[in-house]
N, C-alpha and C positions, 0 to 999 in steps of 0.2 A: 511500319508501326509494329511494335512488339506486342505479343500477347501477354496478359497478365497471368501468372502462375495460378493455378487452382488454390483455393485456400486449404491448407493443411496445417499440421502441427509445426512444420518448420517455417512456413510463412509467417504464422501467428507469432512463434517464438523470436524470429528475427525482428518482428515489429516490437515485441515486448522489450527485447534486450537493447535495441536502439533507443527507444523511448526512456527506458531505465537508465541508459548511460547519460542522456540529457539531464533527467532527474538528479542523478547522482552529483553531477557538476553544481547543483545547488546546495549540497550539503555543506555545513561549516562546523569548524571547531571539532572535528573528529566524529561527528555523528554518523553513524552507519545508516544504510538504507533501511535495514529492518528496524533500527532504532526510529527513524523518521516515521515509518509506518505505525508503530507503536504510539509515538506521540501524536501522530494524526488521529489514531483511534480515540485517544483519551480527549482530544479536542472535539471530536465529533459527538462525544457524549457531554459536552458542556464543560470540559476540563478535568473531569474526574471520572474515573472508572474503576470498578472493582478489580481487583488483581486476577481473580479467576476469570472474568469476562475478557480481560485483556489477554491473557494467555490463551484463551479459547479462540479469541480472534485471530491471534497469530498463527495458531495451529490450523484452524479451519480455513482462513482465507489465503494466507501466505505459504501455508503448508510446511511451517517449521515444525520440527519435532519437538516435543515437550521440553527437553532439556535445553534446546537452542532458544525457544521462546522464555524460559525462565532466565537464562543467560542475558538475552536481551533486556528484559525488564530489569534484572538486577544491576546491569551496567547503568541503565538510566537512573536507578535509584541511587547507586553509588556516585554518579556523577552530579547529582542534585538537580536533575531535571524532573525526576518524578518524586514527589513527596509522599510518604507513607502516612495515611490518617487512619484514625479508628474504623473498625469494621472491614479491615481489608482493602480500603479504597487508596487508590493512587491518584494523586493530583498534579497537574501541570504546574510547575515553578514559573515565576515570571520569565525567566531566561529560556525555559522550554517553549512558553507561549510566544515569546518574541521569534524563536526559531521556527516554529510551526507556521506562524503567519507569514513570514518571509518565504518559506518554503512553499506554501500554498499559493501565494502570488506568482512565484517563479513557475510553478507547475501550471498555473492558469494561463501564463504568457506561453509557455510550451505548447499547451493544448489548443490555444487559439492559432499558433502558427502551424500545427500540424493539421488540425481538423477544420479551422475556420472557413476555408473555401470548398470544402467538400459538400456535394448536394445531401440535404437532410434526409432525403429517401434512402441513399447509400448508407448514411450512418445509421439510420433506424434499422435496416436489414443487417448490416454487420452486427449491430448491437443484439438483435434477436438471436442471430446465429451463435455468437460467442457466448451469450447467456445460455443457449441450449447445450452447446458443448461443454460448458463449465458444469452444468448440472449433470450431464452423463458422466463426465470424468469423477465428479465427486460421488456419484452413485457407484461407480466401479470401485474407487477407493474405499468407500464404506463397505462393500461386498467382500473386500479383501482380495 
């Protein structure tokens, strides 16, 4: 019986990148991973989001720099996936909504395959630990 490695940044990173590689297989028609995350953020707010909120979401959660976040949003508007509305609001187009729904369904299937048979207690502990690690890392980033 092999012993599981201690949880550290490398182990967490390996899980992240392996899962991300699975999620990236779901992307269609040239949509990038960061673009998919931006579209998901708009979907999470009912299909429309203020541009400043979307940029903030990409810089704070995905850790894109401001230029990369702006480029991601710009590419989505140029591709006709986000529609600019009055008041700085960006809305999902029907094509974008279809992509988001397909992507979300695929990610749900991946999550079920990866996590479905793991004990609920283990998932709860992992969730608490990773939430705390994220909060500490964010505090360190904010402190400079």
